C-alpha positions in Angstrom: 35.3 -11.2 7.6 33.3 -10.7 4.4 34.1 -7.0 4.4 37.8 -7.7 4.7 37.8 -10.3 1.9 35.6 -8.5 -0.5 35.7 -4.8 0.3 34.9 -3.6 -3.2 31.7 -5.7 -3.2 30.6 -4.3 0.1 31.2 -0.8 -1.0 29.4 -1.2 -4.3 26.4 -2.7 -2.6 25.9 -0.2 0.2 27.4 3.0 -1.1 24.4 5.0 -2.4 25.8 8.5 -2.3 25.2 9.3 -6.0 21.5 9.9 -6.3 21.8 10.7 -10.0 23.4 7.3 -10.6 20.7 5.6 -8.5 18.0 7.4 -10.6 19.6 6.4 -13.9 19.5 2.8 -12.8 16.0 3.1 -11.6 14.6 4.5 -14.9 16.5 1.9 -16.8 14.6 -0.8 -14.9 17.4 -2.0 -12.7 15.6 -4.0 -9.9 18.6 -3.6 -7.6 18.4 0.2 -7.9 14.6 0.0 -7.3 15.1 -2.0 -4.2 17.7 0.5 -2.9 15.5 3.4 -3.8 12.6 1.9 -1.7 14.9 1.2 1.2 16.1 4.8 1.0 12.5 6.3 1.2 11.7 3.9 4.0 14.6 5.0 6.1 14.0 7.2 9.1 17.7 8.4 9.2 17.8 12.2 8.6 20.6 12.1 6.0 18.9 9.3 4.1 15.6 11.1 4.2 17.3 14.2 2.6 18.6 11.9 -0.2 15.2 10.3 -0.6 13.6 13.8 -1.1 16.3 14.5 -3.8 15.6 11.1 -5.5 11.8 11.6 -5.4 12.1 15.0 -6.9 14.0 13.6 -9.9 11.5 10.7 -10.2 8.4 12.9 -10.2 9.9 15.3 -12.8 10.7 12.3 -15.0 7.3 10.8 -14.6 5.6 14.0 -15.5 7.6 14.3 -18.7 6.8 10.7 -19.6 3.1 11.3 -19.0 3.1 14.5 -21.1 4.7 12.6 -24.0 1.9 10.1 -24.0 -0.9 12.7 -23.9 -1.3 12.9 -20.1 -2.6 9.2 -20.0 -1.7 7.6 -16.6 1.4 5.4 -17.0 0.2 2.8 -14.6 -2.9 1.1 -13.1 -2.8 0.7 -9.3 -4.9 -2.1 -7.8 -5.5 -2.6 -4.0 -6.1 -6.1 -2.8 -7.3 -6.7 0.8 -8.8 -9.6 2.6 -8.8 -11.4 5.9 -5.8 -13.7 6.8 -6.3 -17.0 4.9 -8.3 -15.4 2.1 -5.7 -16.4 -0.5 -4.4 -13.0 -1.4 -0.8 -14.0 -2.0 -1.8 -17.2 -3.9 -4.1 -15.1 -6.0 -1.4 -12.5 -6.8 1.0 -15.3 -7.7 -1.3 -16.6 -10.4 -2.9 -13.2 -11.4 0.5 -11.5 -11.7 1.8 -14.1 -14.1 -1.5 -13.7 -16.1 -0.8 -9.9 -16.5 2.8 -10.6 -17.5 1.5 -13.0 -20.2 -0.6 -10.0 -21.5 2.5 -7.8 -21.8 2.5 -6.0 -18.5 5.3 -5.3 -16.0 4.0 -6.1 -12.6 5.1 -4.7 -9.2 3.7 -6.2 -6.0 3.9 -4.2 -2.8 2.9 -6.3 0.1 2.7 -5.3 3.8 3.5 -7.8 6.4 2.0 -7.3 9.9 4.4 -6.3 12.6 4.1 -7.6 16.1 2.6 -5.0 18.4 4.8 -6.4 21.1 8.2 -6.9 19.6 7.9 -4.9 16.4 9.1 -7.9 14.4 7.5 -9.3 11.3 7.7 -12.5 9.3 8.0 -10.9 5.8 7.1 -14.3 4.3 4.9 -13.2 1.3 7.6 -14.0 -1.3 7.6 -17.6 -0.2 3.9 -17.8 -1.4 4.8 -16.1 -4.7 7.7 -18.2 -5.9 6.7 -18.5 -9.5 5.9 -14.8 -9.8 9.2 -13.8 -8.1 11.1 -15.7 -10.8 9.6 -13.6 -13.6 12.0 -11.0 -15.1 9.0 -8.6 -15.6 7.9 -8.8 -11.9 9.1 -7.1 -8.8 7.9 -8.0 -5.3 8.6 -5.9 -2.3 7.5 -6.9 1.2 7.6 -4.2 4.0 6.7 -4.5 7.7 3.6 -2.5 8.7 5.4 -1.4 11.9 1.9 -0.9 13.5 0.8 1.5 10.8 -3.0 1.8 10.7 -4.5 0.9 7.3 -2.3 -2.0 6.5 0.1 0.1 4.5 3.4 1.7 5.5 3.9 5.5 5.6 6.1 5.2 2.5 3.9 2.9 0.4 2.7 5.7 -1.8 6.4 6.7 -2.5 7.2 3.1 -3.3 4.4 3.0 -5.9 5.9 6.1 -7.6 9.3 4.5 -7.6 7.9 1.3 -9.2 6.3 3.4 -11.9 9.6 5.1 -12.6 11.2 1.8 -13.1 8.7 0.9 -15.8 6.1 -1.1 -14.0 2.6 -0.4 -15.4 0.6 -2.7 -13.1 1.0 -2.0 -9.4 -0.6 -4.5 -7.0 -0.8 -3.4 -3.3 -1.6 -6.2 -0.9 -2.7 -5.0 2.6 -3.0 -6.4 6.0 -6.4 -7.8 6.9 -9.7 -6.2 6.2 -11.9 -4.0 8.3 -13.1 -0.5 9.0 -9.7 0.7 10.0 -7.8 -1.1 7.1 -8.8 1.0 4.2 -6.0 3.6 3.9 -5.0 1.8 0.8 -8.1 3.1 -0.9 -6.5 6.5 -1.0 -3.5 5.4 -3.0 -4.9 3.0 -5.6 -7.1 3.4 -8.6 -9.2 0.3 -7.9 -10.0 -1.4 -4.6 -10.7 -5.2 -4.5 -11.6 -7.4 -1.5 -10.8 -11.1 -1.6 -13.2 -13.3 0.3 -12.7 -17.1 1.1 -15.7 -19.5 1.2 -17.2 -19.7 4.7 -16.4 -16.0 5.5 -20.0 -14.8 5.4 -20.8 -14.9 9.1 -17.5 -13.4 10.4 -17.8 -10.5 7.9 -21.3 -9.4 8.8 -20.2 -6.5 10.9 -17.8 -5.3 8.2 -20.2 -5.5 5.2 -21.2 -1.8 5.2 -17.7 -0.5 5.4 -16.5 -2.8 2.6 -19.4 -2.1 0.3 -18.9 1.6 0.6 -15.4 1.4 -0.7 -15.1 -1.8 -2.8 -15.0 -1.8 -6.6 -14.7 -5.6 -7.1 -15.3 -8.5 -4.7 -13.3 -11.7 -5.6 -14.4 -14.9 -4.0 -11.3 -17.2 -3.8 -10.8 -21.0 -3.7 -13.7 -21.6 -6.1 -13.1 -25.2 -6.8 -14.0 -28.7 -5.6 -16.2 -29.2 -2.6 -16.3 -25.5 -1.9 -18.3 -24.6 -5.0 -21.7 -24.7 -3.2 -20.5 -22.3 -0.6 -18.8 -20.1 -3.3 -22.2 -19.8 -5.2 -24.0 -19.0 -1.9 -21.5 -16.3 -1.1 -21.6 -14.8 -4.6 -25.4 -14.6 -4.5 -25.4 -13.0 -1.0 -22.9 -10.3 -1.9 -24.4 -9.6 -5.3 -27.7 -8.9 -3.6 -26.2 -6.8 -0.9 -24.3 -4.7 -3.4 -27.5 -3.9 -5.3 -29.0 -2.3 -2.1 -26.0 0.0 -1.6 -25.5 3.4 -3.0 -22.8 3.4 -5.6 -19.5 5.2 -4.8 -19.1 6.1 -8.5 -21.8 6.9 -11.0 -19.6 5.4 -13.6 -19.1 1.9 -12.2 -21.3 -0.7 -10.5 -19.2 -3.0 -8.1 -19.1 -6.6 -9.3 -18.8 -10.0 -7.6 -16.9 -12.9 -9.2 -15.2 -16.1 -8.2 -11.7 -17.4 -9.0 -9.6 -20.5 -8.4 -5.8 -20.0 -8.2 -5.4 -23.8 -8.3 -7.2 -24.3 -11.6 -6.8 -20.7 -13.0 -10.6 -20.5 -13.4 -11.9 -17.0 -13.4 -8.4 -15.3 -13.4 -8.9 -13.9 -16.9 -12.5 -12.7 -15.9 -11.0 -10.8 -12.9 -8.6 -9.0 -15.2 -11.4 -8.2 -17.7 -13.4 -6.6 -14.9 -10.4 -4.6 -13.7 -9.6 -3.5 -17.3 -13.3 -2.5 -17.8 -13.1 -0.4 -14.6 -9.9 1.3 -15.7 -11.5 2.3 -19.0 -14.7 3.5 -17.5 -12.9 5.7 -15.0 -10.5 7.2 -17.7 -13.4 7.8 -20.2 -15.4 9.7 -17.5 -12.4 11.7 -16.3 -12.9 10.4 -12.8 -9.5 8.5 -13.0 -7.3 11.6 -12.8 -9.7 13.5 -10.4 -9.4 10.6 -8.0 -5.6 10.7 -8.2 -5.6 14.4 -7.6 -7.7 14.0 -4.4 -5.5 11.1 -3.2 -2.4 13.3 -3.5 -4.0 16.0 -1.3 -4.9 13.4 1.3 -1.4 12.0 1.4 0.1 15.4 1.7 -1.9 16.0 4.9 -1.3 12.5 6.1 2.5 13.2 5.9 2.1 16.5 7.6 0.3 14.8 10.5 3.0 12.1 10.7 5.9 14.6 10.6 4.2 16.7 13.3 3.8 13.7 15.5 7.4 12.7 14.9 8.7 16.1 15.9 6.3 16.2 18.9 7.6 12.9 20.3 11.3 13.8 19.6 11.1 16.8 21.8 12.9 16.0 25.1 10.9 18.5 27.1 7.7 17.1 25.8 8.8 13.6 26.6 9.4 14.5 30.2 5.9 16.3 30.4 4.3 13.3 28.8 5.6 11.0 31.5 4.4 13.3 34.2 1.0 13.9 32.8 0.5 10.1 32.1 1.1 9.5 35.8 -1.4 12.2 36.8 -4.0 10.9 34.4 -3.6 7.3 35.8 -4.0 8.5 39.4 -7.1 10.4 38.5 -5.7 13.9 39.2 -6.4 15.2 35.8 -8.6 14.2 32.8 -7.0 12.9 29.6 -8.4 15.9 27.7 -6.9 18.4 30.1 -3.5 16.6 30.1 -3.5 16.5 26.2 -4.3 20.2 26.1 -1.5 21.0 28.6 1.0 19.0 26.6 0.1 20.6 23.3 0.2 24.0 24.9 3.8 23.3 26.0 4.7 22.1 22.6 3.4 25.3 20.9 5.5 27.4 23.3 8.8 25.4 22.8 8.4 25.2 18.9 9.1 28.9 18.2 12.2 28.7 20.4 13.6 25.8 18.3 13.2 27.7 15.0 15.1 30.8 16.0 
């Protein structure tokens, strides 16, 4: 009905055949074009993936030219924010993002919403907890379902970061799902990794401490107000002592612990001061760009693995073999290792035939 009454509106909204036009809108800061660009790179449709490659090629060329014009200084600062559910990540971002905007920054927030392992559905409700920030003209918030992706980030989060930079956002905040040993893929796509801890989380995080401390650059204790202050001080002392015993990940930075209150704005400016100090320390030492170079190499190989798995699972002959070998493994007729070896051998034989 809507399409019949307003055909021109429908066409303008969904027709994205002209990549050059989309790119022009993107670099001019059009948030609609940014949203369509991220949707394009997230798509698994073959034709749209081809268009996404064309768009990203133009974007990377443009970013390289911009960076060269400003003396090869990075055009953005990427900050990863992780924490257990209920740690107050979205509430912190809502206040922190507005603080950055008041300092003259353009802020892009990429949040990942956990997908159900059963239905594949997700709530995508982070924007409801960032209402004030979402109304800011210099802020962009994008929520994507994790779709079961390990590490609390989607496969295309790295591409989304690049698109946000092309649109002129110089502060990129990446909020991830949960916190734990398997939830640190975000470390390989951000410049600084921060963990948010709520009061009372000390006991439940005992088993995660070593993993967190090996990667974290800044620990932020949230909800530091009212009756919780005694627990906040205890937690701050405990983590500060623990960090001193750990070997530093970088010789140019010592991880810090601080407390903030999104309700009273206490500590928000100190959190940014520490992040700014980290950015300057990394740039002055040359570690900033070295880290980004290593991240690009890792993400190239991550994408190689993902694409190989996609091709593997899309092969009809392999699908039939998988079902057969699964049954044999379950019945104890063959070990999982031998079954995997047989399936991979079959794939290596069928692959040359497909490329002829």
